[in-house]
NUDODREN-703863 format. One record per residue (C-alpha): residue number from 0; x, y, z. Coordinates in steps of 0.2 Angstrom, whole numbers, m for minus. Example, Ala and Ser with C-alpha at 12.3 -4.5 7.8 and 13.67 -1.06 7.14 Angstrom:
 guza    px    py    pz
    0    62   m22    39
    1    68    m5    36
This chain:
 guza    px    py    pz
    0    19   m16   102
    1    12    m5   116
    2     8   m13   132
    3    m5    m6   144
    4    m8     9   133
    5   m26    15   138
    6   m23    33   133
    7   m26    32   114
    8   m43    36   107
    9   m39    33    89
   10   m28    21    79
   11   m24    18    60
   12   m28     2    51
   13   m25    m3    33
   14   m42    m3    23
   15   m45   m10     6
   16   m57    m5    m8
   17   m56   m11   m25
   18   m39   m19   m22
   19   m32    m2   m16
   20   m25     0     1
   21   m27    15    12
   22   m22    20    29
   23   m38    25    38
   24   m39    33    56
   25   m53    26    66
   26   m60    28    84
   27   m55    15    97
   28   m62    12   114
   29   m61    m1   128
   30   m75   m13   130
   31   m75   m27   143
   32   m56   m29   142
   33   m56   m29   123
   34   m51   m15   110
   35   m66   m10   100
   36   m64    m1    83
   37   m78     8    75
   38   m76     9    56
   39   m82    25    48
   40   m76    23    30
   41   m78     9    17
   42   m90    m1    28
   43   m97   m14    16
   44   m82   m13     5
   45   m69   m16    18
   46   m60   m32    18
   47   m58   m38    36
   48   m42   m48    38
   49   m33   m47    55
   50   m22   m33    52
   51   m13   m22    65
   52   m20    m6    73
   53    m7     7    73
   54    m2    23    81
   55    12    34    75
   56     9    28    57
   57    11    45    49
   58    26    42    37
   59    32    60    40
   60    32    58    59
   61    49    56    68
   62    40    44    81
   63    40    26    78
   64    25    16    74
   65    17     5    87
   66     4    m9    87
   67   m10    m6    99
   68   m20   m22    94
   69   m24   m33    80
   70   m41   m35    71
   71   m46   m51    78
   72   m65   m53    75
   73   m82   m45    73
   74   m99   m50    78
   75  m108   m45    62
   76  m106   m33    48
   77  m110   m17    58
   78   m94    m9    55
   79   m86   m14    72
   80   m72   m25    75
   81   m63   m31    91
   82   m45   m35    96
   83   m35   m40   111
   84   m29   m27   124
   85   m10   m30   126
   86    m8   m30   145
   87     6   m37   157
   88     0   m55   154
   89     2   m53   135
   90    19   m44   138
   91    25   m59   148
   92    20   m71   134
   93    28   m60   121
   94    45   m60   131
   95    44   m79   133
   96    42   m82   114
   97    55   m69   110
   98    68   m78   121
   99    64   m94   111
  100    51  m101   123
  101    63  m102   138
């Protein structure tokens, strides 16, 4: 996971059409403390399902893959979904759980 990342303008997500998965690059922005992804492809055919939004997802890349956010909700079927921004508070929660909630 990437904390306090703010510098990315695009992320990859797993999209589905006719039971076929594809990795699709989509634009992301920050909106009122949330990450907003605007979907350009497969709108209307896409299955929405809480998957991660990734950077470094090129299988030929030597860089690691990082999760920027998670597809959490949408307000309607306009091709936009939202996810949490992983800030210092989320990092503290992640560390707490990773240590067995101690």
